[in-house]
N, C-alpha and C positions, 0 to 999 in steps of 0.2 A: 480395339482399344477405346475405352470411355474417356472423352475429353471433357472436362468441366471447366470452362473459361472463367466462370464466376470467381474461382479462387486464383486466377492468373491476372485478371485486369483490375487489380487493386490500385487505389490512389497512391502513387509513390511519393506524395507529400504527407503520407499518414494522417489524413484528415480525420477528424472526429465530429464533422459537421452535423448538427442537429441530435447528436447523442446526448443522453442525459447521465451524469456521473454523480454518484454519491461519494464524497471523499471524507473519511474520518480523520480526525486530527488535522482539519484543514487550515486552522488559523495561524500556524507558525510551522517553521522548519521545513521538512520534506513535504509534508502535506500541503502547505502554503504554496510552494512552488509548483508541485503537481497541479494544484487547481488552477493557477495562473496559466501554465503551459497548455492545459486542457482547453481553458477558455480561448486562449491564442488559436488553437486547433479547432474551434467551433464549437465545443460542448457547452451544454448548460450545466451549471454547478450547484450541487446540494452540498453544503457544508454542515458537517456534524462535529461538534466540539463542545467543550465546557463552556466557552464563551464566543460571543460574536466578534466578527471583525469588519469594522467599517472599511478598512483599507481593502480587503479582498472583495468585499461587496462592490466598491467603486470601480476597482479594476476590472472585474468580470462584466459590469455594465458597459465600461468604456470600450470592451471588445465586442459590444453588440449582442451579448449573451444574456440569458435570463438566469436568475441567481435566487436560491432559497437558502437561508441560514436557519438552522436547527440547533438550539442549545440542549445539550443532554449528556448523559453519563453512560459510557458504553457498557458498563457493568449493571445496568439497570434495564432489564428485559422490555419494560413498559416504555422507556425512552426511545428503544430500538423499534419498537412496533410503532410508536408515534412518528418516528422518523420516516419509516417505510410508507405508511399511510399517507402522510403529508407530501411526500415525494410524488407518490402515484396519483393524489388528487390534483397536483398541479401540473404534473408532466406526462400523466397517463402510463408511461413506461419508466422503467429503470434499466439502462443499457449497460452500465458500467458501475462497479463497486471498487473503491480503492480502501482496503483496510490499512490505515497508516497510524491510527491511534495507538500510543504506547507510552510506557513508562521505563525508565532505565536506571534502577538502583542497584549499585554494586557493592558486594561484600564478600569477604573471604568465606569459603564453605564452612570452615571452623566456627565462624561467627555468625552463620546464617540466622536470621530471625524470622519467626512467623509472619510479622507484619510485611516485610519485604517480599518473602515468598508468596504470601496470598495476594497482595495487591499486584504484584508483577503478573502472576498467572491470570488474574481475574480481568485484567485490562488487555495484556498482550495476547493471550491465547483464548480463554473463554469468552471474552468480549467480541474478538474478531470472528470466532466460530459462530457465535449466536447472530451477529450480524449478517454473515455469509449465509447462514440458513434461512433467515428472514428474507433476505434479498432474493435468495436462490428460489423460493417458492413462487415468487411473481415472475422470475426469469424462465422457470419451468412452463408456467402457464403461457407465456409469451414465445416459448421455445427459441429462446436465445439470449445470450448476455456474455459478459466479460466480467471475472473477478480477478483482482490482483492484490495480493497480500504482501505487505512489507515485512520480510523476515530480517536475517542478519547473517553475517558471516560467523557470528557466535552460536548460530544453530547449525553449522557445518562442522566447525572445530572447537574444541574446548579452549576457553580463555580464562586466565586467572580472575577471580572475583565475580565471574558471570554465572554462577550456579542457577539461579532463578531465571535470569534473563536469557541465557542460552538454552535452558530447558524449554522455555516459552517459545523461543524462535524455532527450535527444533520441531516443537509440536505444530507450529504454523506451516512448516515445510510439509510435514506429513498430512496435515489436514488438506493442504493444497493438492497433494497427490490423491487423496482418498475422494475429494470432491470432484476432481477432474475425471477420475475413473467412473464414478457413478452418474455423473451429469453431462458427460461428452455425448450422449445420445440425444440429449435435449438442445444441442447446439450451443451448450454454455462451456466456456473455457476458463479454466482456473489455473493461474500461475502465480509464481513468487518471485520477489526481488530480494537478494540478499547483499546489502551494502557493507562495505568496510565503514570505519569512522567517517562520518560526513560533517563537514564543516558548516554546520548551522550555527546560529548565534550561540547555542549551548555547547556545541562541538568546539567552536573557537575558545570558549572559556575554559573547558576542560582539557584541551589538547594542544593549545598554543603555548607550550612550555617545553622544559627539558624532557619530561616523560613523553610528550609527543615526538620530540625530535628522535628519541631512542627508538620509538615504535615504528616510525617511518622507515627506519633502516631494516626493519624486517620485512618490508613490502617490496617486491621485485621492482615496482613502478616508483617507489621512493616518494610517495605522496598520499595524502587522503583524498577523498571525493568532495564533490560540491552537491548540494541538493538539486540544482538544475540537471546534473547528469543522472541522478535517479529519476527525475521527472521525464526526462527524454526517454529512458528505457520504459517507463509507464505508458507514455504515448505510443510507442511502437507496439507493445503488447496489447494495447486496447484497440489499435487500428487494425483494419481488414488485411493488412499485409501479414499480420502474425496469426492468420486464421489456423495454421497447423501447430501453433504452440499450445499445448495443453499438459498440465502437470509439471511444466518446467520450473526450475529454480535457477533465475539468472543471477550468477554471482558476479557482483562488480566491486572488486576489492584489490584491483592492482596486481593480482597475482599472489596475494598472501597465502590463501588456502591451497596452493599448489605445491608449496615447498614444505 
């Protein structure tokens, strides 16, 4: 019997020490909390978003980690290429990619507009795929890496007013499986996280009301999630403790999709 202790003697504290993580959509919401928790776990942070965040920059530096902020649009290939090149120039390697950038416009299918469909698919699916492909090239060269795509419970089950959003997130889940199947031989792991409603600032605005109270009653755990819970899941998937996770979609929804 072949015994490989490399996969058994991992850091039980799920350390990300000295790893470099690109996080898209890092300046607010789920991406912001992932970036902060990754920094606390020892990772250097590359933030990619439409705007910079002085708060995140200071936080990462206060953790004693290095920080690079890149402004850009995930729908523009030139911005993605510039991001990857800048990250490699500064840190030499990219160990982790968190695809978190996204938009969430909701409308009834009968009232679906080209504008919402095109923008949702461009940002949530096409942008994330192009980011993964760009980062994947350097991970293949380095024979290793971890990609985590933020999907949604809306990509697992049908939800009213989620035609474009749900379709994009279902595509993210399938993209995750496809890349995991093709890149596993290069020691690259690709996984997804599918949260329920997460109480970011925007989530609080949209769901801290009667509509939210009604929806919570359809969740077995009777509550929504918090961005720190998604961040904790991402830390685990990015750590060496999760080395056997590849192509998985971790659904954190309080049991909504099981009923």
